[in-house]
N, C-alpha and C positions, 0 to 999 in steps of 0.2 A: 765431860762435855757440858758446856754452858747452855742453859735454856734461854731462848730469846723471848722476852716478855712483850706484852702489848705496849708498855711504856717504852721499851727499847726501840721498837719498830716506829713509834710516833716520833721519838727523838731523831732517829735516822732519817725519816721522811722530812722533818722540819729542817734538818741540816742540809739535805739535798736541795730543798726549795730555796733556802737562804743562799746557798752557793750559786744556784742558777740565777737568782735575782741579782746578786752582786756581779756575776759575770756579764749579765745583760747590761747593767749600768756601766760597767767598765767598757763595753763595746759601743757606748753612745746611745743606748735606748733611753729616750727621754720620758717614756711612759705617757700618761694622760696629761694633756695641757690643762693647767689650772689658770687662775687669774694671772693676767700678764699685761705688760705695757711694752710697746715696741717703739723706742725713741728713734726718730728719723736720723738724727745725727750719729747714731750707733750702727746704722745699717750701711754696710760697705757696698758701693756700686762696683759690680764686676763687668768690665767691658765685654761686649760680644759683637758679632758682625753687623748688627742692626742698631746698636746703641749701648745700653747697659741694663743690668738687672740687679735689684736688691732683694735677696731672699729674706723673707720675714720669718716664716715658720712652716713646718711640714711635720705634723704629728697628730695622733688621735686626740679626741676630746671626750668628754663624758657621753656625748650623744652622736659623735661622728667617728667613722672608721679612720678618716683622715681629714684634717683641715690644712689647706696649703694656701699661703698668701705670699705674693711677691709684688714688687713695684718695678715696672718697665719704663725706661726712657727710650723712646723710638725716634731715630733720626728722621729729619724731613725727607719725604719722598720714598720712604721704604715701608715694606709690609713686615709685620712681625713673623708671619709664616703664611704658606698657601692655605686656602680654605681647607678645613678639616673638621672632624667630629671626634667626640669622646663621650663615654657614658656618664661622666660626672657633670653636674651643673656648675655654672660659673657666673660670677658677677665681675664686671669691669667698670671701674669708676674713673672717669677722665678727670685728671687734676689740672693739666696744662695742655694747650695745643688744640689742633683740629684734626679729627680722624674721620675716616669712613669705615663703617663696619658692615659686614655681610650679616644680615639678620632676617630670618624668615624668607630667604631667597632674594632679597633686595638689598642694595647698598644704601646706607643712610649716613649723612654727615652730622656729626655731633661735636660739641666743644666742652670746655670746663664745666664740671658739675653734673654732666650727663652720666647716666648709668645704663649699662648694657647687660642684659640677662641672656646668657647662652644656655639654651635648654639642652637636656640630655640628647645626645646623638643628632643634634641639629647642626648642619653645616654653618660655620662661622669663620670670619677672618677680620683683620684690622689693618688699616693702612694709614700712615701719617700723610695727610694731604696739605698740611700747613708748611710754613717757611721756617718754623722753629721746632725744636724737639717737642714731642708729645710725651707727657708723663701720665701713666695710669696705674691704678692699683688693681690687682687681680686677686680674687678670693674664690677658691673652688673647694669642693668637698665631696667626699664619698660617705655613704651611710649603708646600713644593712639593706636598704631598698634600691641602691644604685644598681642599674643593670650591669651585667658582667661584660657585655659587648655592645 
């Protein structure tokens, strides 16, 4: 009978870890986001009932459990969704158009260059009140301190 040495055990553990890592990568696990550039021309607009969305990224970073960014084009006269809340914080940067946003219990009208901060668990919504599509960038994140609900 062969005796299992400490070296044999270490090699076996390293092999299992490497196999698991390769399997995770094969399943699309992107790991921690490093330096990145997201070219507008490379982002595909996917139509939806209210306009379209360009998904930019959704993955962990060195300091965040998840960073999610997308760009929405919202048709005139429509809302992105009914007022709602979520535990993560969120920035919305208006690129084009005129929108009304529910913030702090009141509706506020803003245009290009405006920035909306949606606080954790604060009711918010967004409605395109203009006559042209509204385009806005959404950046939201979760961290170790993000509330669970």
